[in-house]
C-alpha positions in Angstrom: -10.8 62.5 35.2 -13.5 60.3 34.9 -13.6 56.9 36.8 -15.8 54.0 35.9 -15.8 51.7 39.0 -14.9 48.0 38.5 -12.6 48.8 35.4 -10.6 51.5 36.7 -6.9 51.3 35.0 -3.6 51.2 37.3 -2.4 54.4 35.2 -5.8 56.2 36.5 -5.1 55.4 40.4 -1.3 56.7 39.7 -2.6 60.0 38.2 -4.9 60.4 41.4 -1.8 59.6 43.5 -0.2 62.4 41.7 -3.1 64.8 42.3 -5.6 64.4 39.7 -9.0 65.1 40.9 -11.4 62.0 40.0 -15.1 62.1 39.3 -17.8 59.2 38.8 -19.2 58.6 35.4 -22.6 59.9 35.4 -24.1 56.0 35.0 -23.5 55.4 38.4 -26.2 57.3 39.9 -29.0 54.6 39.0 -27.0 52.0 41.1 -26.4 54.1 43.9 -30.3 55.3 44.1 -31.2 51.5 43.9 -29.2 50.8 46.9 -30.2 53.3 48.8 -33.6 52.6 48.3 -33.2 48.8 49.3 -31.6 49.8 52.3 -35.2 51.7 52.7 -37.5 49.0 52.3 -35.0 46.9 54.6 -35.4 49.2 57.5 -39.2 49.2 56.9 -39.1 45.9 57.2 -38.2 46.0 61.2 -36.0 42.6 60.9 -32.8 42.6 62.6 -29.7 43.4 60.0 -26.0 43.7 60.9 -24.8 47.3 60.6 -28.3 48.9 59.8 -30.5 48.1 62.8 -28.1 46.2 65.2 -24.6 46.7 67.1 -21.1 46.2 65.7 -18.8 43.8 65.9 -19.3 41.5 69.3 -22.3 43.6 69.2 -23.9 42.5 66.5 -26.7 40.7 68.7 -27.8 43.9 70.3 -30.8 45.3 68.0 -31.6 49.0 68.0 -34.6 50.9 67.7 -35.5 52.6 64.6 -35.3 55.9 66.3 -31.7 55.4 67.2 -30.6 54.5 63.8 -29.2 57.8 62.9 -27.4 58.3 66.3 -26.1 54.3 65.5 -24.6 55.6 62.4 -22.8 58.7 64.0 -21.6 56.8 66.8 -19.9 54.1 65.3 -18.1 57.0 63.2 -17.1 59.1 66.6 -15.9 55.7 68.5 -14.0 54.1 65.9 -12.1 57.2 65.2 -9.3 56.1 67.8 -6.0 55.9 65.5 -2.9 57.6 66.8 0.2 58.3 65.2 1.5 60.6 62.4 -1.1 61.8 59.7 -1.3 60.0 56.6 0.5 61.8 53.3 -2.0 63.8 51.9 -1.8 61.9 48.3 -2.2 58.8 49.8 -5.3 60.2 52.0 -6.6 61.4 48.4 -6.4 58.0 46.9 -7.9 56.2 49.9 -10.9 58.3 49.2 -10.6 58.0 45.8 -10.9 54.2 46.2 -13.7 54.4 49.0 -15.5 56.7 46.4 -15.3 54.0 43.5 -16.3 51.4 45.9 -19.7 52.7 47.3 -20.4 53.8 43.5 -21.2 50.7 42.6 -24.5 50.3 44.3 -23.8 47.8 47.1 -23.2 49.6 49.9 -26.8 51.7 50.5 -25.2 55.1 50.6 -26.8 58.4 49.6 -25.8 60.1 46.7 -24.9 63.1 48.7 -22.4 60.9 50.4 -20.9 60.2 47.1 -21.0 64.0 46.1 -19.5 65.1 49.2 -16.4 62.6 48.5 -15.9 63.8 45.0 -16.4 67.6 46.3 -14.0 67.2 48.8 -11.2 65.8 46.1 -12.4 68.2 43.9 -11.4 71.5 46.1 -8.2 69.9 48.1 -10.2 69.0 51.3 -8.0 65.8 52.6 -9.1 64.6 56.1 -6.2 64.3 58.7 -6.6 60.5 59.2 -3.8 59.0 62.1 -2.0 56.5 60.1 -1.6 53.6 63.1 -4.6 51.5 64.1 -6.0 49.5 61.7 -5.0 45.4 61.3 -6.6 45.2 58.3 -9.8 43.1 58.9 -13.5 44.1 59.5 -11.9 46.9 57.4 -9.5 49.6 58.1 -11.9 50.8 60.6 -9.9 53.4 62.6 -8.6 55.6 59.9 -11.6 55.3 57.5 -13.7 56.6 60.5 -11.3 59.6 60.8 -11.8 60.2 57.5 -15.7 59.9 57.9 -15.8 62.1 61.1 -14.2 64.9 58.7 -17.1 64.3 56.4 -19.5 64.7 59.3 -17.2 68.2 60.5 -15.3 66.4 63.0 -11.8 66.4 63.5 -9.6 68.4 60.9 -8.9 68.6 57.2 -6.0 69.7 55.2 -6.5 72.7 52.9 -3.9 74.1 51.2 -1.1 72.6 53.4 -2.6 73.8 56.7 -4.8 71.7 59.2 -8.1 73.4 59.9 -11.0 72.5 61.7 -12.9 70.2 59.6 -16.3 72.1 60.2 -14.7 75.4 59.1 -13.5 73.6 55.7 -16.5 72.6 55.0 -17.8 75.7 55.5 -15.3 77.9 53.4 -15.7 75.2 50.5 -19.5 75.9 50.6 -20.1 72.0 51.4 -22.9 71.1 54.1 -21.3 68.6 56.9 -22.6 64.7 55.9 -25.6 63.5 58.1 -25.2 59.8 58.0 -28.7 57.5 57.0 -29.1 53.9 57.8 -26.0 52.0 57.4 -23.8 54.4 56.0 -21.2 55.0 59.0 -20.3 51.2 58.7 -20.2 51.5 54.5 -17.7 54.1 54.8 -15.8 52.8 57.7 -15.8 49.3 56.6 -13.3 48.3 53.6 -9.6 48.1 52.7 -9.5 51.6 51.4 -6.8 52.8 53.6 -4.3 49.6 53.3 -5.1 49.6 49.4 -4.2 53.1 49.2 -0.8 52.5 50.8 -0.1 49.2 49.1 -1.0 51.1 45.8 1.3 54.2 46.8 4.5 51.9 47.4 3.7 49.7 44.2 4.0 53.3 42.3 7.3 54.0 44.2 8.8 50.7 43.4 8.0 50.6 39.7 9.8 54.1 39.5 12.6 52.5 41.6 12.8 49.5 39.3 13.5 51.6 36.3 15.5 53.9 38.0 18.0 51.2 39.4 17.8 49.8 35.9 19.5 53.3 34.5 22.2 52.8 37.6 22.8 49.5 37.0 24.0 50.2 33.4 25.7 53.5 34.4 27.6 50.6 37.3 28.2 48.0 34.1 30.2 50.9 32.5 31.9 52.2 35.4 33.2 48.3 35.7 33.9 48.1 32.1 31.0 45.1 32.2 30.3 43.0 29.6 26.8 43.2 27.7 26.8 39.6 26.8 24.7 38.8 29.9 21.7 40.9 28.0 21.9 38.7 25.2 18.2 38.1 24.0 19.0 34.1 23.1 19.8 33.3 27.1 16.9 35.1 28.4 14.8 33.1 25.6 15.6 30.0 26.9 14.3 30.5 30.2 11.1 32.2 29.4 10.1 34.7 32.1 8.8 37.6 30.7 10.2 40.1 33.5 13.7 38.8 32.6 13.3 39.1 28.9 11.8 42.7 29.3 14.3 43.6 31.5 17.3 42.2 29.6 15.9 44.0 26.6 16.1 47.4 28.4 19.5 47.1 29.7 20.5 45.8 26.4 19.4 48.9 24.7 20.5 51.7 27.3 24.4 50.0 26.4 24.0 50.2 22.5 26.6 52.2 21.0 29.0 52.5 24.3 32.5 53.1 22.9 33.5 52.3 26.4 32.2 48.7 25.9 33.8 48.4 22.6 37.3 49.4 23.8 37.2 45.9 25.7 35.1 44.0 23.7 38.2 42.0 22.5 41.1 40.3 24.7 39.6 41.3 28.1 41.3 38.7 30.5 38.0 38.6 32.9 35.6 36.2 31.9 32.7 36.7 33.9 31.5 39.9 35.8 30.2 39.9 39.3 26.6 38.4 39.7 25.4 42.4 40.8 26.4 43.1 37.1 25.9 39.5 35.2 22.6 38.8 36.9 20.7 42.1 36.7 18.1 40.6 34.2 17.5 37.3 36.3 17.1 39.5 39.7 15.5 42.9 38.6 13.3 40.7 35.8 12.1 38.5 38.6 11.3 42.0 40.6 9.4 43.1 37.8 7.4 40.0 37.7 6.7 40.4 41.3 5.6 44.0 40.8 3.3 43.0 37.9 1.8 40.3 40.1 0.9 42.7 42.9 -0.1 45.1 40.8 -2.6 42.7 39.3 -3.9 41.9 42.7 -4.0 45.4 43.8 -5.9 46.8 40.7 -8.5 43.8 41.2 -9.2 45.2 44.9 -9.2 49.0 43.6 -12.0 48.0 41.6 -13.9 45.9 44.0 -16.8 46.6 46.9 -15.2 45.7 50.7 -17.5 46.7 53.1 -19.9 44.5 54.7 -22.9 43.7 54.9 -23.2 44.2 51.1 -26.7 45.4 49.7 -28.7 43.6 46.6 -31.3 46.0 45.5 -33.0 43.0 43.2 -33.9 41.0 46.1 -33.7 43.5 48.9 -31.1 41.5 50.7 -28.0 42.5 52.8 -25.7 39.5 53.0 -22.9 39.4 55.4 -19.8 38.3 54.3 -16.0 38.9 54.3 -14.9 41.2 51.7 -13.4 43.3 54.3 -10.4 41.1 55.2 -7.5 42.5 53.4 -5.3 39.4 53.1 -5.0 40.1 49.2 -3.6 43.3 50.1 -1.1 42.0 53.0 0.2 39.5 50.6 0.5 42.0 47.8 2.4 44.8 50.5 4.8 41.8 51.2 5.7 41.2 48.0 6.0 45.0 47.1 8.3 45.0 50.2 10.4 42.2 49.2 10.7 43.8 45.7 12.2 46.9 47.3 14.6 44.7 49.5 16.2 43.3 46.1 16.2 46.6 44.5 18.2 48.3 47.2 20.8 45.2 47.9 21.5 44.6 44.4 22.1 48.3 44.1 24.2 48.3 47.0 26.5 45.8 46.1 27.2 47.5 42.9 28.4 49.9 44.9 30.5 47.9 46.5 31.7 46.1 43.6 32.8 49.6 42.2 34.7 51.0 45.6 36.6 47.8 45.8 39.8 47.8 43.2 40.3 44.0 42.9 36.5 43.9 41.4 36.4 47.2 39.4 40.1 47.7 38.1 39.3 51.3 39.4 41.0 53.0 42.2 40.3 52.4 45.7 37.0 54.1 46.7 36.7 56.0 43.3 39.2 58.9 44.4 42.0 59.4 42.4 44.6 60.0 45.5 43.1 57.2 47.9 44.9 57.3 51.6 45.1 61.1 51.4 41.3 60.6 50.4 38.4 58.3 51.4 36.3 59.1 48.7 33.1 56.8 48.3 33.9 55.0 51.4 31.5 55.7 53.8 28.7 56.9 50.9 28.6 52.5 50.7 28.3 52.1 54.1 25.6 54.2 54.5 23.8 52.3 51.4 24.4 48.9 53.5 22.7 50.4 56.6 19.5 51.4 54.6 19.5 48.0 52.9 19.9 46.4 56.3 17.2 48.7 57.8 15.0 47.6 54.8 15.4 43.8 55.4 14.4 44.3 58.9 11.2 46.2 57.8 10.5 43.5 55.0 9.5 40.6 57.3 5.9 39.6 55.9 3.1 41.4 57.9 0.8 38.5 56.6 2.1 35.9 58.7 0.8 37.8 61.9 -2.8 37.8 63.3 -3.9 38.8 66.6 -7.6 38.1 67.5 -9.7 41.6 68.1 -13.3 42.4 69.3 -13.6 40.1 71.8 -12.7 37.2 69.5 -15.5 38.0 67.4 -12.8 39.4 64.7 -10.1 36.5 65.5 -8.4 36.3 62.3 -7.0 39.4 60.6 -4.5 40.3 57.9 -2.0 42.9 59.2 -2.7 44.3 55.7 -2.2 48.2 57.3 0.9 47.5 58.7 2.6 45.4 55.8 1.4 48.4 53.1 2.4 51.8 55.7 5.8 50.7 55.9 6.4 50.5 51.9 6.7 54.6 51.6 9.5 54.6 53.9 11.2 51.4 52.6 11.0 53.3 49.1 12.7 56.6 50.7 15.8 54.4 51.7 15.9 53.1 48.3 15.8 56.3 46.9 19.1 57.3 49.0 20.9 54.0 47.9 20.0 54.6 44.2 21.6 57.8 44.5 24.4 56.8 45.8 24.5 54.6 43.3 24.3 57.0 40.6 27.2 59.1 42.0 29.7 56.3 42.4 28.7 55.3 38.8 29.2 58.5 37.3 32.7 58.9 39.2 33.8 55.4 37.8 33.2 56.2 34.4 35.0 59.8 34.9 38.0 57.7 34.9 37.5 56.1 31.4 37.5 59.6 29.8 38.2 60.5 26.6 36.1 57.2 26.2 32.3 57.7 26.2 29.3 55.2 26.8 26.2 55.1 25.0 24.2 58.3 24.3 21.4 57.6 27.2 23.9 57.0 29.6 25.9 59.7 28.6 22.7 61.8 29.1 22.4 60.4 32.8 26.1 61.1 33.5 25.5 65.1 32.0 22.4 65.6 34.1 23.9 64.8 37.5 27.4 66.5 36.5 25.3 69.6 35.8 25.2 69.9 39.4 27.4 67.7 40.9 31.5 68.2 39.9 33.8 65.0 39.7 34.9 64.0 43.1 38.9 65.1 43.1 39.7 65.3 46.7 37.1 64.8 49.7 34.4 67.4 50.4 31.2 67.5 52.0 29.3 64.7 50.7 26.1 65.0 52.0 24.9 67.6 49.5 26.1 65.8 46.6 24.1 62.5 47.7 21.1 64.8 48.1 21.4 66.1 44.6 21.6 62.6 43.2 18.8 61.4 45.6 16.3 64.2 44.5 17.3 63.1 40.8 16.0 59.5 41.7 13.0 60.5 43.5 11.7 63.0 40.9 12.0 60.3 38.5 14.8 62.4 36.1 16.8 59.6 35.2 14.0 58.1 33.4 13.3 60.9 31.1 16.7 60.6 29.6 16.8 57.0 28.6 13.2 56.5 27.0 10.8 53.6 27.7 11.4 51.2 30.1 9.2 48.4 31.1 6.7 48.7 33.6 3.5 47.4 35.3 0.7 49.1 33.1 -1.6 46.5 31.5 
């Protein structure tokens, strides 16, 4: 895949997350060369320039001799590689590397062509640095995690190769690659930036988009199980309010329900006037989620196409300008939005599960079992869903409202984007399980309406599950059934059965 830095689309970042190996447009070479040449001219002038011939952070006033510039850059990498905790998942770490590649290639960072080439080669050959995931406050760049990435490039630390952790120097040698020798400013250019936070936020966004779509599918199966109405999906309702996400969501829900014999069976003389909100307000709630995710996507794609290290090099004037592009406030806000969206996807799904197991609301047997009392049916899967939803609510407190001074108060306001973004994958895993439980419960509910069938898309989804999980007639070990259903959600298998659904790509 060829990347054109500054104009890389959402779908390209998604492809990298899923394993594609990116390469830069060769046209980037001239800008990269001009940038590194400008750094050489700046060094030759001998004037103090932050990060090139000075210390870092609070030590910016300390002047570094020309003979020590290479040591300065190596020292910043080793000293800043101070992360803790579990390693980044390989797909997220690769995405971080690709983000850094795209940033450096824009010719404002002063790095050598060899540095660019090494990142490209590592991505192409499956060499992924082991990067502890804790230790960034999301300002002055994601320093600790990016230092671990850079340490691997100079032969320090470990890399994941074919699923195994090996010493970085050995991994490079085995791949026929030489460790990077850092030039002036290069250590800082590699460490400074928002790529760790942005990679995690994008990963959370990709998962949230899949979960939004999956919940549309299970929401319609639940609507059919409860013999709910499709009247709330009428386009005239949503046109009057005007929100794009709501309109798109209602259109998708209505299309998935079209042709249902279950719906036709209660279209006339149904004593119920309105469905519960968890069915009736799906376009409004899920539509608002879609709009929110689209806004987060716009922010993150902009960030992914930007340059966020410091100082920035302007070759046309041989200037190195210090600024604050490393401050990840936009990423922090986007991550908080995604966290809220994940909470609400799971919350609405859990409410539909609770509705289905309650005969007063669904009209179905209690807890979706033919012989309630002797059998508990779906009693405890609903409790599990409730537990997961509550856990996500606790995790969704906005990270961006927090700050703590660092570097002896030189860096006195930080974004906490790393925290806000890093929680999203775990939150998404909770929602996977909730939607998996809803898939089981809703399919079970539809079974009670036999021989009536739903629409073609819903029946394909039900058949997909029933190929692996039989109807629950009497209590059995529930965890294996839940694991199968959750796997179908994680794999996106439901989405292949229903056709196109609204999404985030422009």
